[in-house]
C-alpha positions in Angstrom: 117.8 119.7 76.8 117.9 122.7 79.0 116.4 120.4 81.5 119.4 117.9 80.9 122.1 120.7 81.1 120.4 122.1 84.4 120.3 118.5 85.9 123.8 117.9 85.0 125.1 121.2 86.3 123.5 121.0 89.6 124.5 117.4 90.0 128.1 118.6 89.2 127.7 121.0 92.3 126.0 118.6 94.5 129.0 116.0 94.1 131.4 118.8 94.6 129.5 119.8 97.8 128.7 116.2 99.0 131.4 115.5 101.4 130.5 119.1 103.2 126.7 118.1 103.0 127.5 114.8 104.8 128.8 116.8 107.8 126.9 119.8 107.9 123.5 121.0 107.7 123.8 121.8 103.9 121.3 119.7 101.8 121.5 118.5 98.2 117.9 117.8 98.3 117.3 121.6 99.2 119.7 122.4 96.5 117.6 120.9 93.9 114.3 122.0 95.2 115.2 125.4 95.3 116.9 125.3 91.7 113.8 123.8 90.2 111.7 126.8 92.0 114.1 129.3 90.5 114.3 127.8 87.1 110.6 127.0 86.9 107.8 129.2 85.4 107.3 130.9 88.7 110.7 132.8 88.6 113.1 132.6 85.7 110.7 130.5 83.2 113.5 128.2 81.8 112.0 125.0 82.9 108.5 124.3 81.9 106.4 122.0 83.6 102.5 121.7 84.1 100.6 119.6 86.6 99.3 116.6 84.8 99.6 113.1 83.7 103.5 113.3 82.2 104.9 115.1 85.5 102.4 112.7 87.8 104.0 109.7 86.0 107.7 110.9 86.4 107.0 111.4 90.3 105.2 108.0 90.7 108.2 106.2 88.7 110.8 108.2 90.8 108.9 107.1 94.2 108.6 103.5 92.9 112.4 103.3 92.3 112.9 104.6 95.9 110.7 102.1 97.5 111.8 99.2 95.6 115.6 100.2 96.6 114.3 100.6 100.1 112.8 97.2 100.3 115.9 95.5 99.1 117.6 96.3 102.4 114.7 94.8 104.5 114.5 91.0 104.4 111.3 88.9 105.6 113.7 87.7 108.6 114.1 91.5 109.5 110.7 92.4 108.7 109.2 89.7 111.0 111.7 90.7 113.8 110.8 94.3 114.1 106.9 94.1 113.2 105.7 95.2 116.5 107.2 98.7 116.2 106.4 99.1 112.5 102.7 98.0 113.3 102.4 100.6 116.1 103.6 103.2 113.6 101.2 102.2 111.1 98.2 101.1 112.9 98.2 103.5 115.6 100.5 106.3 114.7 99.3 107.0 111.3 95.6 107.3 112.2 96.3 109.4 115.2 98.4 111.6 112.8 95.6 111.9 110.5 93.1 112.6 113.2 95.4 115.6 114.7 96.1 117.2 111.3 92.4 117.2 110.5 91.3 119.0 113.5 94.1 121.7 113.0 93.3 122.2 109.4 89.6 122.5 110.6 90.5 125.0 113.1 92.9 127.2 111.0 91.2 127.0 107.5 87.7 126.4 108.2 87.3 123.7 105.4 84.5 121.2 105.3 85.4 118.2 107.2 85.7 116.1 104.0 88.1 118.7 102.6 89.8 118.6 106.1 90.5 114.7 105.9 91.4 114.8 102.1 94.4 117.2 103.2 95.6 115.2 106.1 95.0 111.8 104.2 97.5 113.2 101.5 99.9 114.5 104.3 99.7 111.4 106.5 102.4 109.3 104.4 106.0 109.8 105.4 108.4 109.7 102.6 111.0 107.4 102.0 113.0 109.4 99.7 113.8 111.8 102.5 113.6 109.2 105.4 116.4 107.3 103.4 119.0 110.1 104.7 118.6 109.4 108.3 117.9 105.4 107.4 121.5 105.3 105.9 123.2 106.7 108.8 125.2 104.2 110.8 125.1 106.3 114.2 121.1 105.7 114.4 120.2 102.8 116.3 119.2 99.7 113.9 115.7 99.4 115.4 115.0 103.1 114.9 116.1 102.8 111.5 114.3 99.7 110.8 110.8 101.2 111.9 111.3 104.3 109.9 112.1 102.3 106.7 109.2 100.0 107.0 106.7 102.6 108.0 107.5 105.0 105.1 107.4 102.1 102.7 103.9 101.0 103.5 102.2 104.2 104.5 102.0 105.6 101.0 99.7 102.6 100.0 97.7 103.0 103.2 96.9 106.8 102.4 96.0 106.3 99.0 92.5 104.5 99.2 91.6 107.2 101.7 92.4 109.7 99.2 90.6 108.0 96.6 87.5 107.5 98.4 87.5 111.3 99.6 87.9 112.4 95.9 85.1 110.2 94.9 82.6 111.3 97.5 83.6 115.0 96.6 83.3 114.7 93.1 80.0 112.6 93.2 81.6 109.6 91.8 81.3 107.3 94.9 83.5 103.8 94.4 82.7 100.6 96.2 85.3 99.7 99.0 86.4 96.9 97.0 87.5 98.9 94.1 89.7 100.9 96.2 91.2 97.9 98.4 91.6 95.5 95.8 94.6 97.3 94.3 96.4 97.3 97.5 96.2 93.7 98.0 97.2 93.0 94.2 100.2 95.5 94.6 101.7 93.3 97.6 100.5 90.0 95.8 102.5 90.8 92.6 105.3 92.5 94.3 106.1 89.4 96.5 105.4 86.8 93.6 106.9 88.0 90.8 110.4 88.5 92.3 110.4 85.1 93.8 109.3 83.4 90.5 112.0 85.2 88.5 114.8 84.2 91.1 113.7 80.6 91.1 114.0 80.8 87.2 117.5 82.1 87.6 118.4 79.1 89.7 117.6 76.6 87.0 120.6 74.7 85.6 119.9 75.9 82.2 120.3 79.5 83.0 123.6 81.3 84.2 123.8 85.0 84.9 127.1 86.8 84.3 128.2 88.7 87.8 128.1 92.1 85.8 124.4 91.6 84.8 123.2 90.5 88.3 122.3 94.3 89.1 120.4 94.3 85.5 118.7 91.1 86.8 117.1 93.1 89.7 116.3 96.1 87.6 114.8 93.5 85.0 112.4 92.2 87.9 111.7 95.7 89.1 110.3 96.7 85.6 108.2 93.6 85.3 106.5 94.3 88.6 105.8 97.9 87.6 104.5 96.9 84.3 102.4 94.2 85.6 100.8 96.4 88.5 100.1 99.3 86.2 98.5 97.1 83.7 96.4 95.0 86.2 95.4 98.3 88.3 97.4 97.3 91.3 99.1 100.0 93.7 102.8 100.3 92.3 103.9 101.8 95.6 103.0 98.7 97.7 104.2 96.5 94.6 107.6 98.3 94.5 108.0 98.1 98.4 106.8 94.5 98.4 109.2 93.5 95.3 112.3 95.0 97.1 111.7 93.0 100.1 110.7 89.6 98.2 113.9 90.3 95.9 116.1 90.9 98.9 114.7 88.1 100.8 114.8 85.5 98.1 118.6 86.2 97.1 121.2 88.0 99.4 123.7 87.7 96.6 121.4 89.5 94.2 120.7 92.1 97.0 124.5 92.7 97.9 125.1 93.1 94.2 122.7 95.7 93.6 123.4 97.7 96.8 125.8 99.9 95.2 124.3 100.4 91.9 120.8 100.9 93.8 122.0 103.7 96.0 123.2 105.5 92.9 120.1 104.9 91.0 117.9 106.0 93.8 119.9 109.3 94.5 119.4 110.0 90.9 115.6 109.5 90.8 115.3 111.5 94.2 117.3 114.5 92.9 115.6 114.6 89.6 112.2 114.5 91.3 112.8 117.2 93.5 113.9 119.4 90.6 110.8 118.7 88.7 108.6 119.4 91.8 110.4 122.5 92.5 109.7 123.7 89.0 106.1 123.2 89.6 105.9 125.4 92.7 105.2 129.4 92.1 105.7 132.3 94.2 101.7 132.7 94.3 101.6 129.1 95.6 104.0 129.4 98.5 104.0 133.0 99.6 101.2 135.7 100.0 98.7 136.7 102.7 98.4 132.9 103.9 100.0 133.5 107.3 97.6 130.9 109.0 98.6 128.3 106.4 102.4 129.0 107.5 101.6 128.4 111.3 99.5 125.4 110.2 102.2 123.9 108.5 104.7 124.4 111.5 102.1 122.6 113.7 101.7 119.9 111.5 105.3 119.0 111.2 106.1 120.1 114.8 103.2 118.8 116.8 100.9 116.3 114.9 103.1 113.6 114.0 105.7 113.7 116.8 102.7 113.8 119.5 100.9 111.0 117.3 104.1 108.8 117.2 105.1 109.5 120.7 101.6 108.2 122.1 101.8 105.1 119.7 105.2 104.0 120.9 105.1 104.6 124.4 105.7 101.1 126.3 108.1 99.8 123.5 111.7 99.0 123.5 112.6 102.6 122.1 113.8 105.0 124.7 112.6 108.7 124.4 115.5 110.2 122.3 114.7 107.3 119.7 110.9 108.1 120.3 111.4 111.8 119.6 113.5 111.2 116.7 111.0 108.7 115.3 108.3 111.3 115.8 110.5 114.2 114.1 111.5 112.5 110.9 108.1 112.1 109.2 109.0 114.2 106.1 106.4 114.9 103.4 107.6 114.6 100.0 106.9 112.6 96.9 103.7 110.7 97.8 102.1 113.9 99.1 103.1 115.7 95.9 101.8 112.8 93.8 98.4 112.8 95.9 98.5 116.6 95.6 98.5 116.6 92.0 95.7 114.0 91.7 93.6 116.7 94.1 94.6 119.4 91.6 93.2 117.5 88.6 90.0 116.8 90.3 89.1 120.6 90.2 87.3 120.3 93.5 85.6 123.4 94.8 88.1 123.9 97.9 91.0 121.8 95.8 93.1 124.7 95.4 93.5 125.7 99.2 94.3 122.0 99.9 96.9 121.9 97.3 98.4 125.3 98.6 98.5 123.8 102.2 100.3 120.4 100.8 102.8 122.6 98.9 103.8 124.6 101.8 104.0 121.8 104.2 106.0 119.5 101.8 108.8 122.3 101.1 109.2 123.3 104.7 109.4 119.5 105.5 112.1 119.3 102.8 114.1 122.1 104.1 113.6 121.3 107.7 114.1 117.4 107.5 116.8 117.4 105.2 118.9 119.9 107.3 118.7 118.1 110.6 119.6 114.5 109.7 123.2 115.0 110.1 122.6 116.8 113.5 120.4 114.1 114.9 123.0 111.5 113.7 125.8 113.4 115.1 124.0 113.5 118.6 123.3 109.7 118.5 127.0 109.1 117.5 128.2 111.3 120.6 125.8 109.4 122.9 127.2 106.1 121.6 130.8 107.2 122.4 129.9 108.5 125.8 128.3 105.3 126.7 131.0 103.0 125.6 133.4 105.2 127.9 131.3 104.4 131.2 
């Protein structure tokens, strides 16, 4: 009950400060992250969480909710219209980011190459939870918002097989490529077909869905996709994002009815997940004589992703401010935290060093990216006003 009380009080404070947060660098995400850290075992010892299956499952569910809601905002028509930019970010930008980070980690930490690749893979996906803050701002150009939304939805599933393969190699439990790739395809197939079938069922004359229950219909579809994916061993992240796209594309009315509820549901999932993640952190994990890790974390955020995205987006329809914004908003969050828990549970020889790096990068990313979305959106808004007056 202490967790419920703490979350309720923090939520009340966040709501009271929400208007100020929307106009300044104040971030409710940082509020919940810091509160979790202070209330957790590392400081006050009021909230008790341990890295393990329950916590990992909770973070996975929170990420699934966010991916499903984000996917609802993207229809097949929009996805096909902007596929070139998204493909560049995923096929060129993500591998380049992975390569740059691997080299930086090798130089600063001196780990074996397999550990460097493992850390880079866990940090490669951008987080849809934090990206949603910039995607939801109308001042940001539509093309740029679409790129960030699609990229953050798909790259979690692309990073997962790399992490699984490297974990298998480092723990001497090698898996066949098909065992790793099959769940990805299964996630996409289940996510695409289950919502389509459910919506076709709803259109039969024998059924009639009351207007007040349409949002519940979307939730029922999400639960079926999640349950089926988990039982069949499919990737729940790709399944969730694909299900959101399929649901929104198959029924615009259902997408519109779910929009307001989905935003609130996503926000609750995000904030509760950040509180739990913050409670897992300890002063020993984040602080201490690890100055090379702090410098490395800054280079990963300020250099690796921006340079990789800039190279992959050269020659596209985006101008330089948009390219720089796309490069900057590559936040690390839930996906990297879940992958970090998997690495921690594997009990690898140098796994603790990898997890420490992940923790520092994730915290720095949440603080920096959550505090700059308003500033970037405001800059684009002023640029649009200046352009209209010319």
